[in-house]
Structures are given as C-alpha cells and as structure tokens.
N, C-alpha and C positions, 0 to 999 in steps of 0.2 A: 504494500500500500504506500502510495506517495501522499504523505500528509499535507503537503502544500496543495496538491491537486484536490484533495478532499476539502480543504479550506476554501479554495477558489470556487469549487462547484457548490459548496454550501451557501456562499455569498450569492451566487447566481440564482440558486433556487429561492433563497429568501427574497432576493430582489424581484423575482417573478411574482411571489406571493404579495409583497408590498405593492407591486405594480397593479395587481388586481384590486387591492384595497383602495389605492389612490384613484384608480379608474372609477370605482363606485363613488368616491367623493367628488370627482370632477362631474360625474353625472348629476349628483345632488346640487352642486354649485350652479350648474346650468339650469336644471329643472326648477330650482327655487329662486332663480334670478339673482344669485349672489354676485356673480362676476359682473353682471350688468349694473348692479347697485354700486359697485366700486369703480366702474369704468369712468375714467377722466375726472376722478374726484381727488386725486392726490392722496397723501397719507390720511387715513381715516380710522376711527376707533370702531371696535366691534359693536358698540351701542349705535353708532351712526349707520353702520352697514345694516344692522337689524331693523332699524327704523325705516330705512330706504326700501328694504325688501319686504317689510311687514312681517318679520319673523321674531322668534324669541331670542334674546341676546345671548343667553348662556350656551345654547346649541350653536349659534353663529360663531361665538368666540372659540369654541372647540374646533369647529370646522376651519376657521382661519388659522388656528395654530397648526393643524395638520397641513394646510396649504403652505405655510411658511416652512415647516419641516421638510416638505417635499420640494421646496425651491420654486414653487409656482407663484407665490406671493411673497413680497419682501416684508419682513418685520423690522421696523425702524426704531423700536424701543418706545417706552412711555405709552404702551397700549396702542401704537399706531401701526396699521397695516397698509401696504401700498401695492396696488395692481399696476404694474408698469404699462407704458403705452404698448410695448411689444406683446405682453401677456394679454392686454385688453384686445388687441387685434386678433389674437388667436383664440381667445376664450369668450369674448363679449360681443363682438361685432357679427351679427347674424348674416348679413349679406356679403361679407368679405370672403372672397374665394379661398383664402388661406385659413379661414377659421377652422378650428379643430374641435370645438366643443360639440358640434353635431356628430362627430365620430362616436361619442359616448351615449347618444340619445337612446339607443336600444340596448344599453348594457343590462338592464334587468331582464329583458326578454332573452338575451344571449345566455345569461347565466341560468335562467330557468330552464332553457332547452337542454342543458347538460344532463338533467335527470332522464331525458328521453333518448339521448344519443347512444347509450349502451346497447339498446335494442338493435341499432344499425350495425354495430360491431359484431353482434351475435348472428344476425340474420343475413347481413349483406344488402338489406333493403333500406334505403335512406328515407328521410322525412321530406315530403314535398312542401313547397311554400304554401300551397292551398291547404294541406293537412295542418300546418302550423296555424293557419287562420281559423280552421274549424275548431281548434282548441281555444278560440277566443282571443288570439293574439294578433293585434293589428300593428304591433310595433315595427315589424319589418317594413311595411308600407310607409309608415310615417318616417322611419329612419332613412330609407332610401330617398324619399322625396326631399327631406331636409338636406340630406347629404349632397344630392345632385342638382337641386334647383338653381343655385347660383351659377353652376357650370352651364346648365342649359340656357339660362336667361342671359348670361353675360358673354359666353364664348361660342355656343353652338352655331348660331346664325352669323355672328360677327367674324369668327375665325375658322371654324371647322368646315362648314359648307362651302365657303369660297375656294377651299383646296381642291374641290371636285370641279374640274374645268367645265364651264357652261351650265352648271347646275342652277346657279342663281337665276340666270335668264329663263331657264325652263320653269322654275318655281314661280317666277313673276308672270310668265305667260299663261300658266294654269295647267297643272298635271295632277295625276293621282299619286299619292304617297302613302306608304305603310310603315309603321313602327311595330315590329314584332317583338313581343316581350316588353310592352310599353310601360310596365310598372304603374305608377299613379298618373301617367299621361302628361307629365310636365313638358317633355320634349314635343309631343304632338301639339299641345296647346301653344307652346312657344313658337313653333313653326307656323301654325295656323294663323296666329296673330301677325307674323311677319309677312306671310304670303297669302293674302285673302282670296286670291283668284284660284288657288290650288285647293284640292280636297285632301284631308289627312285622316288616315284610319289607323287606329291602334288595336293590336291583338294582345290579350292577356288571359291567363288561366285562373288567377286568384280572384275570387268574388269581391273581397274587400278592396283590392286594388282597382277593380273595375268601377266600384262605387266611387272611389276617390277620383278616378279619371273623369267621370261625369260631373262631379262636383267642381273640379278644376275648370272644366270647359264652361260650365254655367257661370262660375264666378268671373271668368275672364271675358265672357260675352261673345265668344267665337261661335259661329254657326257652320263652320267648315271642318269641324273635328268630330269624328265618329269612332265609337269603341265597340269591340266585338269580343265575346267569350269564345276562345279558340275551340272549346269543346262543342259548341253549337254551330259556329260559323268559321270554317277553315278558310285559309287564304284561297281566293278564287283562282282557278287555273285558266285564266282568260288573257294572259299577257297584257294586263291593263295598267300595271304600276310602272311609272318611270323612275321612281326612286324608292328604295326600301332601306330601312336602317334597323340594326340590332345593336342596342347599347348594353354592353357588359352582360350578355345573357347566353351567348352560344355555348359557352363552357358549362352552363347550368342545365342544358337540355339533356333529357334521357336519350334522345336520338337527334344529334345535330345533322346527321345525314338526311333524315326525313325533312328537317327544317330547310336545309340547303336546297333540296329538290323542290319543295313547295315554293320557295322564293323564286327559283329559276322558272318554274311554270307560271308564276303570276306576273312576271316582269316583261316589259316590252323588249323587242330585240336589241334596242340601244339603251336599255335601262342600266341602272347601277345600284349596287348594294354596298352600303357603308357598314362595315363591321368595326365595332369598338369592343375590344376584349383584352383581358389581362396579358401583359407582356410576359413571355416565358423564354428562357435561354435554351430550353430543350433538354437539359440534364439537371439532376439534383446538385451536382458539384457546382454548376454555374448559378442555378436558381438561389441557393442558400446564401450567395454573396450579394444578392440584390438588396437594396435598402429596405424594402417592404416584404422581405421573405417571411419573416415571422408572422406578420399580420396576414399575409396571403394564405399561408398554410393553415393557420388557425381558423380563418374565415372559411376555408375550404372544408375542414373537418366538421365545422358547426353549421355550414350553410350550403356552399356551392356543390360539394361532393354529395351532400345529403340529397339535394335536388337532382343531381345527375344520376343517382342510383335509386331514385324513389320508385322505379318500376323494375320488375325482373328483366335482366339483360340490359339495364341502363348503361350508357356509355361511360359514365363516371370519370370524366376528364379531370374534374377538380380545377382549382384556380389556374394552375400552371400546366394543364394538360394539352394546350393547343398553341405551341410555338408557331411562328410564321410558316415554316414549311408544312406542318401538319394542317394548318388552316387553309393553305393554298391547295393542298391535296384534297381536302374535304370539299372545297368549292369546285374543283375540277371534276371530281366524281359526279357532281350534280349537273355538269354540263357547261359550267363557266369556263371561259378560255383566257380571260385577262385578270391578272391579280397584281395589285400595286400597293406597297406600303407607303402611307402618306408621311410626309416629314413634319409630324406634329409631336411635340415633346410633352409627355405626361408622366407623372410619378409612377403610375400603376399600369396604364393601358397603352396598347398599340392600336393604330388606325389603318384600315385597309379599304381600298376601293376595288370592288369586284364587278366584272361586266361579262355578259354572255359572249 
C-alpha cells in the first residue's frame, strides 16, 4: 500500500462528497433568491440579505458561512459578506449566457433519481424521460428550458443559423421547418418569432414537455409554431421540410438510425439537417481529458444513457457515444451524402450540417 496515494485518493473522495453538498447549497441559494439578494449590493450582513430575500436570518447566516467556506462568497469580517461582480455574473444574472446557477436547478430531481437507477444496472433497461415525468417529475423540462433558453434566444438565430449558407434567405422566404426532440419548444418559438413567413413544427415524446411547448408558443404570441407527440404523429414522409434540427438529442435516442431515416424521408432534396450533439474524441483515453468529462459521464449514467437504453435493444450511445465519424456514418446509412462540421466553438457540443 502506498500511503501517500491513499491520502490523495481520500482527499479526492471527500472533495467529491463536499462537492455534492455544496451543489445542494448552490441550488438553495438560487431557489431562495439569495444570490440575487446580494447581487450588486457590496458587503452586506446576513440580516440584510435575509430581509432582501424575505427569509429567516439564522438559516441565511449559516448558508452564507458555508458559501464563504466554499470560496463562492467572500467574508470580509465584522459580519459582512460580499458577492463579487464575477460571482454575481455566474450565480445571479438569469439571462447571462455564462450563468451557472441554472446548472443546479434540477439537483433535487437528479439526486432523487438515484434510488431508481439501480434497476437499470440490474436489468439493462434504462428510464425514459417520459417515464420520469409519469413519476410526477417535471424538473427535467424546467431545467433544460432554463439551461438552454439564453443560448436559443441570444445565439441560435444570430450566430448559428447564418453558418448554414443560404438558410436565412430560405427562412425569410417561407419554408417548413422541424425540430425533432424539441424539449419545451424554446428553439421552435424563437425561430418562429424571427421568421414569421416560415412554419415551424416541433416533435417530442414527453407529455409535460409538450404542454410546456404550447405554453411557450401562447405566451410569445406566435401563430406559426406547431407541436406534435411523436407517438401519435410521426414525421411525414413527404419530402416537405427544408430545414430540420436536432438539438442535443440524437445520442439520447433508442434508435438514432430510425431517426436519421425518418428525417431523410421528410426532407426536400436540397434540405439540410442541423445536428447539435455532444463532442466526443472517440476513445475513453481522449474523452476523460476533456474539461467537461466528469459532468458528461455523470449526466450520461443518470440521464442520456438511461434514455438511450429505455427500450430493449436500445442503442445506448451515452453522452460520448457519437464522435464525428460515427455521426457521419449514421447519416450516410440513412441516405445522406454531404456531412460538414461547422466551425462553431462550444464547451460541450459539436455542430454538423447534413444534406441529402
């Protein structure tokens, strides 16, 4: 036994446990409005924070002490706590692209799911997103919407779609568009607002997500956004869609091959498919060196892999199961002949344009 290695590993294990505890406290700080209560206030006492948030001071003081111990909030002595401008950007500004508080929004649901996951290890059958919702949990829908809304609203139309040559002109002239695996419909609604002469259709399998899709469409006032339950209305095989998008969901599918074929049969001869899916280097040796490897593999065990194996014979790609060569091969088997990786930088995802 190497005692120094035991010591180092013990610290790493304890760090992981502490990280889980701090994650819960970040969730509480966001949920209870504590970071927002401190934002741009300078040094502030626990009593002032509690009054601004409408909470009990004693519990707020203990939470602040933990935040200071974790290095998220500065303690300046004399009972004064300070949320720096940098921490405020990351933890208190809701519409900021770099905000990280929303990453913790579904922390209770994630931890609650741990009691169900052992069944997957024993049976080899994962838990689908719709099964999670049947258990009364809508946290995944809310988390994904909050997580992705700033990206959709601030970058999708402005920076991503222009990377597909000629697409903006097509959308302005009026075409049919599909978003398969549309989640809560924010991307559909965002594009429908930007291009009122085109029609946008979203397909989803989770009932609560579909409900949220329709709520978002009503709230935005768009009349050119339509949503479909894939179990009742599959993609039409009529070559009618000029543009189809799949945002971060191909790897979640139990049968990506079936998805790719359905998209091919629903697309015009000169249409295009925008795939946004997690970046993978193709091997474990390379993947574990990526900055978000730990997050990716953990999210896979508790979510993406669960979905991909939620039916017998499910593909089970997991978060890192579709590197670019595998994604290209998948699309070519469906009949597509043109595959191009877009020059868009993202911490987690790669972007591909695929055409017949």
